[in-house]
C-alpha positions in Angstrom: 16.0 -3.5 8.8 14.9 -4.8 5.4 12.2 -3.3 3.1 9.2 -5.2 2.4 8.6 -6.7 -0.8 5.6 -5.0 -2.6 2.1 -6.3 -1.6 3.7 -7.3 1.7 2.8 -5.9 5.2 5.2 -5.5 7.9 4.2 -8.8 9.4 4.9 -10.5 6.1 1.3 -11.6 5.3 0.3 -10.4 1.6 -1.8 -7.2 1.9 -4.6 -8.9 -0.2 -5.0 -11.7 2.3 -5.0 -9.3 5.1 -7.8 -7.3 3.3 -9.9 -10.3 2.1 -11.8 -10.0 5.3 -12.9 -6.5 4.6 -16.2 -5.6 2.7 -15.6 -5.9 -1.0 -14.8 -2.6 -2.7 -16.6 -1.1 -5.5 -15.1 -1.7 -9.0 -12.9 1.0 -9.9 -12.4 2.6 -13.6 -8.9 0.5 -13.6 -10.9 -2.8 -12.7 -13.3 -2.0 -15.9 -10.3 -1.3 -18.1 -8.4 -4.3 -17.1 -11.5 -6.6 -17.5 -12.6 -5.0 -20.7 -9.0 -5.6 -22.1 -9.4 -9.3 -20.9 -12.7 -9.7 -22.7 -11.5 -8.1 -25.7 -8.5 -10.3 -25.9 -10.5 -13.4 -25.2 -12.6 -12.4 -28.2 -15.6 -11.4 -26.3 -17.9 -8.6 -27.0 -17.1 -5.7 -24.8 -20.3 -3.5 -24.1 -21.7 -1.9 -20.9 -23.9 -4.5 -19.8 -21.5 -7.6 -20.2 -18.8 -5.7 -18.6 -21.1 -4.6 -15.8 -22.0 -8.3 -15.3 -18.5 -9.5 -15.0 -17.6 -6.6 -12.6 -20.6 -7.6 -10.4 -22.4 -4.3 -10.6 -25.6 -2.9 -12.6 -25.0 -1.2 -15.7 -26.6 2.0 -13.9 -24.1 1.7 -11.1 -21.2 1.5 -13.6 -22.3 4.5 -15.4 -22.8 6.5 -12.4 -19.3 5.5 -11.1 -17.8 6.5 -14.4 -19.7 9.9 -14.6 -19.0 10.7 -11.1 -15.3 10.2 -11.8 -15.2 13.1 -14.4 -14.1 16.5 -13.2 -17.6 17.9 -14.5 -19.5 15.0 -12.9 -21.5 14.5 -16.0 -21.1 13.4 -19.6 -20.8 15.9 -22.5 -23.6 16.5 -24.8 -23.4 16.2 -28.6 -23.9 19.8 -28.6 -20.9 20.5 -26.5 -18.7 18.3 -28.8 -20.2 19.7 -32.0 -19.5 23.3 -30.6 -15.8 22.4 -30.1 -15.3 20.8 -33.8 -17.1 23.9 -35.2 -14.8 26.2 -33.3 -11.8 24.3 -34.5 -13.1 24.9 -38.2 -13.9 28.3 -37.7 -11.7 31.5 -38.7 -11.4 32.0 -34.7 -9.2 28.9 -34.3 -6.6 30.1 -36.8 -3.7 30.6 -34.4 -4.5 26.9 -33.0 -2.0 24.3 -34.6 -1.2 20.8 -33.9 -3.0 20.3 -30.6 -5.3 17.8 -29.2 -8.5 19.2 -27.6 -10.3 16.9 -25.3 -13.8 17.5 -25.1 -14.3 14.8 -22.2 -15.3 16.4 -19.1 -12.0 15.9 -17.6 -11.7 12.0 -18.2 -8.3 12.7 -20.1 -7.1 14.4 -17.0 -6.9 11.5 -15.1 
């Protein structure tokens, strides 16, 4: 018995074609990243509104999807980011060397 090629079902039908009849899925963060990369390479301006339009969602839906994917479920405040920077500049952080500290609500975790 031979293994199926990537993207092939047991019946040999491409998985994309089999799923074509299913309801369209919401765009994922990876979809947004790929579309932003295509737009950038084409010399187009990449902003939230144009990216949402290309993905077929409203900017509000796109933002809600992004924020919902963060471990904290919300964006970081300017105060939270400033406090992290102030800590790194303080004497209290004297034992910290050569570290990258992400203040992003868990986005870097993924």
